[in-house]
N, C-alpha and C positions, 0 to 999 in steps of 0.2 A: 964640849965633851969627852970624857976621857974614853981611852978604846975597851974598856973594860964595859964599862957602861955601855956601849955600841956595842958589842959583841950579846952584852946580854939581851936588849933589846931585839937584837937580830934573832936570837934563840927564840924570845918570847913570842916574838911574830911568827916565826917558824914554827913554834907548837901551837899556836893560835890557826894557822892556817892546815896543820895536818888534822886539828881537832875539828876543824869544820869539815874537810875532806872526808875524815873518818863518818862523821855524823849523816853525811849525804849516801856515804856509800852503805851505812849501816840501814837506812831509813828510805827507799826508794819508793815503797807505795807511799808514804806521807806525801812525796814529792809528785805522784801521779795523780794522788789524792787533792791535792791544791789545785793541781792542772785543771783535773775534771771539774772541782767545785769553779775554779775562774773562768771555763768555758761555760759551764750552766748559766753562770752569773751574768756573761757576757749576752748568753742566748736570750735570757731572760729579760736582760735590758732592752735586747735588741726587740724583741717583742712587744714589747711596752713602748718602745719609740716606733713601732709600726702600727700599732694600734693607736695610739695617740695622733699619729699623722692621717691615720684613715679617718679619726675622728675629726680631727681640725679640717681634714678635705671635705667632709659631709658637712661641715658647719659653714664653711666657705661657699660650699655650693648652694646650701640651702640661703645663705646671704646673698649671694649674686642676684638668684633665681627672684628671691624677693625684691630687689631692686631693679632689676629687667623685666618684673611682671610676669615671667613664667610660673607657671602653678608647681607647687611641690609634689609629692609622690601620693599624699593622701588625698591633697585637692582634685589630683589626676582621677585619682581611685573614685571618689566622690562624684566629676563629671562625668567619668566612665559609667557609673552607676545609673545618673542622672540621664544619660542618653538611651542606655539599657531599657531603661524604663518606658523612656519617651518612645523609643522605637516598638516597645511591646503595645503601648496606648495606640500608635499609629496603627500596627497589624490590627489590632483588634478593632479601629474605624475601618480600616479595610475591610475586614471581613465583614463586618455589618454592613458596608456600603454594597457587599459584593453580595451578600444575603437579600437585601433589600432588590437590588437589579437582578439578582433570580427569581425573587418573587415576583416583579414588576413583568420580567419576560414572562412568565408561564402566565399571571393575568391576561397580558398581551397575545398569548398564543392560545387561551380558552377563550377569550373574545373572539380573535380572528376565526377560532373552529366556530363557534357558536354563529359566528356573519355568513361563514361557508354555509352552515348546513340551511342556515334561513333560507340563504341566496339560492340554494339547491330546491327547496320545499318550494320556495315561490316559482322558481323557475321548472319543477315539475308543474306544478298547478299550472301556469302562463302555458306550458307545452301539452295541456290537455285538451281534446277537441269535443266541446259540449255538446249533446244532443238537443234536440227540439223541447224533447219530456225525457223524464226520468221514467224507468221502467224497473217491473219486477219479474224473475222467474218462480214459480210455482211448478209441484208436481204432488200428485194423489195416485195411490197405488193399493188395489185390493185384490186379492187371490180370485181365480173365477168362480162364479157362484157364491161368492159372500156379498152379502147387500151391505150397501152404506147406510146409516138413517141421519147421520148427518156429514151432508158432503163437504161443508166449509170447516168442520172442525178435521176430518180426514186431508185437505190438502195444506202442504209445507210450503212455505217460505224457504227459498233458496238463498238468493241474493237480489239486488237492487245495483242500478246504475244507473249514471247522470252523461258520461260523457265515452265516447268512441273506445278510449283504452280501457274505461272499466266493464265495458260490454265485453273485449275480449279476452279480460282475464278473466271475466266470470264463464263466458261461453267454451274458451278452450277445455276447462275443466269438466264441463257436462259430457256425459255420454252420448253416444250418438244414438238416436231412436230407433234403428234397427239392433241396435243391442239391449234394449230397454225391455223387459217381461212384460207380461201382459197379466192383469187388466192393469193398465196406467192411462193418467192424462198429464201431460205436459203443458205449463199456463206461461203466455207470457201478455202481462198486461201492466196497463199506466201504475206507475205508484201511486198509491190510494186508493185503488179500485180494486175491489176485492173479486176473484174469480168466479162469483155467483150470479144466477139470475138476478136474484132480488138487490142487489147494491145500486144504490142510487142511481151511478151513473149508466147501469146496464138496464131497469126494470122496463124502460120506453125502447128499448132497443130489438135488436135480433140478429143472427149468426146466419154468415154463409157457410155452406157445408159441401165438400168434396168427398169423395170415397176415392182411394186409393186400392190399388195391388200391395201386398207385402213386398216389401225390399225397396219402395221409394220412399219411403217416407224420410228420410234422413236428410237424400236431396233437396225435397221440397219444402219442409220446413226451413232449410236454412235460407232457403231463397226468399221466403215469407217470413221470417222473423228477421231478415236486413233489411227487407223492404218496409216493413215496420218501423223499425228502429232509426232506418234513415229516412222516414217520412215521404215514402215514395207514393202515399194515396192524397190524391189530390181533391181531400174533400173536409181540409181544415183538421177540427179535432174530435170526427166522428170514430174514427177508428178508437175503440177500446180496449183491446188485446186480440189474443188468438188461442186455440187449444189445439194441442194435437191428441187423439186418443188412439192408442194401442190395442189391438183387440184381436181375438184369435183367428178370424178368415179374412179380417182385412183392417187398414188403420183412415181414421178420418180427420183431414183438416178444416179448421172451422175459423171463420174470421168473425169478431164481434163488432157491432156497432151501435152507436147511442139511438138513432132512429129508426124504428121499423117501419112507419107511415110515409115515408119518404120516398117515392119511386125514383127520382131523378139521382137521390145520394145513392140509392140501392142498386141500381145498374152501372152508375160510376163504379161502385164496389167490387162488381162483379167483372166486370171489364178491366178492370185493373189484376184482379189476381189473376185471369187467364193471362195475362201479358207476362205477368212476375213467375208465375210458375211455368210458363210456355207451355200451356196445356190447347189442345184443338178448339177452335170455336162449339163443336158440335161433343163436349164433353157434358155432362147431365151436372147439373149444381142444384143445390137445395136450399129454401129460404125456411125461417122459422122463427118465430117472436116470440121472445124471453116468457111473455105473459101466458101464449098458448103451452109453451112447454111447463109453466107453473100449473096449470089447468090438467094437465093429462101427465105431469110428471115424468118428462121424456124428451131426450134432446133429439133424438132421430128418427121417433116416430110422427106421422102425418104430417110431414112438411112439404111446403111447396117444390114443387120438380121445376125447374127451367132449364131447357134445352135449345139452345139457337143455331 
């Protein structure tokens, strides 16, 4: 190659280089934009690569789990849901069992309470002290000067008892004779025997009477009542009952028996009364048959007087 050609070539190259440099200096923004575009492309490429890698990792993990028998995420979720439902079912079963157990306990407690109550009632009954006979308290009250046309209708039943315990339950609630008004008759008779002369158990009998001073009735009446209830008269079933008559100037205690014409029974009853009441042998006592009372319509007049 000739020298001229070489020089021309060099100049051409030099102009090309300068032209390129000039273009670069003239358009620096284009260079930056190209650089940013390149960086963005690289970033997008990286993101795409990362997403692809993640997807590939998930796919490989799923395949590995499938091969090893491990459950997938969906399968785990379904399994957990199934376990939760089973737990709820077990809880409901447990609650039902607890409710049934509670009901059984309540029924058992009720049965136990009923059994205890029954035993208490049985024990209370077995602890009672039965009397030989059942008895009834009665009373009749009238104002002084008032006439009673129907004595039986005017007589009121207070209470009956068959055991020692029942007797005291009644007796402790009664007023003492000294606190009772006049005119009043207080009766104690066998259950079923009416406190009147005409009753079938009384009609053939009579009564022993003692007139006592005012103020002594409470003590002597209680002694007689306890003796009758306690079967202290050794005359079998001769004793029908007793009457305390509260009057203005005196009080009268009477004991009624079934047989008026049996002297030995009547003497035995009289002597027992003196011992029970603690009175002297010379105390005046009177006897009157109920038939005689029916004839003269009087309890205390025309009596047979006994003084030993």
